[in-house]
N, C-alpha and C positions, 0 to 999 in steps of 0.2 A: 336543471336537471340532478337527480340525486346519485351521488357516487357510493357504491358498495365499497366499504372498508372491510379487508378481510382480516380474520382475528389473527392479531400479530403480537409478536414479543420484541422489544426492543431493548438491549442491552446500552446503559450509558456510561461512558468512561469519564470521569469527573477529573481525571488527571490530564484530557487532551487539551491543550490551547489555554486560553483564558477570556474567549469572547462571552457574549450573552444570546440566550439567557443561561441561568445556572443549571447545574445538573438538574436540582429540584425543580427548576422551572419549567425544563423541556420535560421532566417526567409527568408533571401535571398537566401540561401540553397534549401529552400522549394518551394520558386518562381520559381526557375530555372527547377523544377520538375513538375509543374503544379500544387502545392498544395497550397491552400491558407493559410497564416498564419496568427495568431493574437496574439501579444504579450500583454499579460494580464497587466492591470494596477491595482491599488491597490484596486480600487472601484468595478471590475469587478466580476461577479458572473460567474465561469466557465461553472456551470450547465445550466445556462439561455442561455450563448451563444451557447452553443453545441446542445441545444435543438432548436434554432432556426436557426441553421446553415442548408442551403440546400445543403448536400455535400452525398456523396455517403459513405463516411468514416469518423469516427470522430477519432481525435487523440490528444494527449497532450505530449508536452515536460516538465519534472518535474521531481522531485524525489517522492518517493512512496506516500507520503501523498496528492499529486497533482492528483493521477490517478482515484482514485474510483469515484468521482463526475461525471467525464465524462464518465467513462466504465459504470455507473447506466443510463446515457441518452442511449448510445449504446445497451443496454439491452431494455429500454422503445421502443425506435424505429427500434429495430431489425436491427443495423447497425454494420458493423465490426468497431472493436475499434483498434487503434495502441499506442503502448507505446513507446515513445523516451526517453532514458536515459538521464537525464539532471540534477541529483539531486546530493546527497553526496554520498549514498550507492546504489540506484536502485537494492533492492532486487528483485523486481517482475522482472525487465528487465534481472536479471541474470537468474532467475528460466525458463524465457524463452528461454534461450540460445543467448541473445543478446551482442554484445560486448558494455560493459557499458562505455567503453573509446572513442567511437565512434558514437555520437549521428548522424552525418549525414549518415552515413552509414545505420542507423535504417530507415531513411526516403524510403529507398528500400521496406519497408513493405506494403506502397499505392499501390504497385503493386504485393505485394507477394502470400504466403499461408495461406490459412485462417485453424485456429484450433478452436474447442470448448473447453472451459475450464470452471472448478468450480469456483463457487465465495462463499463467506460467507456472512453470514448477522447475525449483532448484533442488536436485535430488527428490524428496517428497515432501519439500517444503513449497506451500502454494505463494505465489507472489501476484498482485493484481496489477502493479507497478513495473517494478524493476527489482534486480539484485545487482548490487554494486560491489566494487573491489578498488581497493588501491587507497588513494589519498582520501577520496570523500568515503570510503566506509572506515578509515582511519578517525578521520572528523568526528564521524557518528559516535564511535565506540569512545572518543576523548570527552564529547559532548555529554554522553550517558554518565561517564564516571565524575563529570562535574555536578552533573543533576544530584547523584548520589551523596555528592559533598552538600547539596542544598546551595550551589553556587546559581545565582540567578542571572549571570551573566554568562551561563554555561556556551550557548551558541557562538556568542562572540568571541568568547576565549579560545573554542575550538577553532573558529575561522582563522583567528590571527594567528595561531600555531601551524597553519596547513603550509605557507611556504617553506616551513622550517624542516619538511620531511620531502626533500627533492628525489629520494629513491625510486625508482622504476620498480613497477611489478613485473617480473617475468611468469611468465605461464604459456602453458601449450593450449593451444584451441584449434581441436579437430587435428591433434597432432604437429600442428605448426607453430613455431614460436611466436609470441608476442610480447613486446616490453613498452609499457604505457604507465603512466602515473593514475589514470583512472580506465577502469572496466566496468562497464555497465551492460547486462543483459536484460533488454526491456520487452515486456509484452506488447507487440505492436509499435509502430514506428513513432517516434517522437518528433515535432519540428525542431529542427536545430537551429540554435542560436550561437551569437559569437562566444559567450560564455557558459553557457548553460542549455539544458534542454527544455522547449517549451510543451506546450500542448501536446496531446495525441489526436488527432481528428477522427481516428477509426479504432475502434475496440473490436473488430471482426475482421480484422485483414487476414488472421490465421499464420502469422509468421513473428518468430522471434529476430530482433534487431540487436546486433553485439555492436556496441560503441566504445572506443578506445581514443584515448588522447595523451599526448604527453607534453613536455614543458612545464612551467611552475604553475600556470593557469589553463585549463581547457580552452584555447581559443580556436582549435580546428579539431576537428572530429573525423575520425576513420570508421565505416561503418560495414558490417557484414550481416547477411540476411540468410535464414533458414528456419526449419521447425524445431532442429535440435543442435545443439552445440555440446560437446566434450571438451571440459575444463580439466586441466593438469597441473599441478606446481606444489608449492609446499603442503607436508601433510594437513594441517590446519592451518586454515586462513580466515583472518577476520573478514568480513562481510558486512553489508547492510540489506536487507528483506524489506522493500517499501518504507526503507527510512528507519527501520529498529536492527540495533546491532545484534549480530549473530555471529558463529563460529562455524564454518561448513569445512567437512572433511573431502581433500581431494584423493583420488579424480572424482569429478563432479559434471553429472548428466544434469542439463538445462533442455527443458522442451516445453512446447506449447500444447496445452488442450483446446482445441477450437469448439468455442460456444458451449463451454461447458458449465457455464454459472448463470442461472436465471437470474436477472436484476428488474426491480421494478423501479418504475421512475414516475413523478407525479404526471398526471393526464396531460397530454399535449407537449411533452417536453422531448 
């Protein structure tokens, strides 16, 4: 049976992860399938390129932190979005049911099945996975600082420093005080594990989940559920949106946009 491949535009972030194929190899595989690739240069603006693309489908190959800016353009233009796992962890691809070890196979999504899934927003910043504050966000910021210094062990060095920052983060959540080392607002529910958050079994639940944990390591999680959360605290707070370092102004409204994003996945996924 022939599968129709929609006219697609694929941005490729060559700085995401370090797996195979190479960025050029993935671009060649896209061209073979009638998809127009663009390997991002350091001065490129992915959102601007996606906005200017004349295509039926917008896609990006990268890690979790690369996805939201292109997904936002998909929502603005009411175009389907394709995620090609090309980073280190690829949590969003995992939750879509993609094979994270095979980015070339994910190109079949350009002629695949459409789903509508929820997205979250921190202020006006879109997130597909979560926005975090506290110790984990601090770790992400330190890792990025190490990377800017070309430190090959950036992630390990940042992780080793995490217990050295035992201070709790103090916030108001919907007007009620919260003290925790890690605070995370998630787009739909995660499977809770002893030390971390696992996969999300559902991307259309229609609810945000706010997880918080105290202590030196997050061995136990408290959970709140809602469509919106109002956060207040220091005027400017370090955060991580889908694993990327940002600074967010308080007070901050987090909300869920149900089924706002059209996502394509390979047939049968």
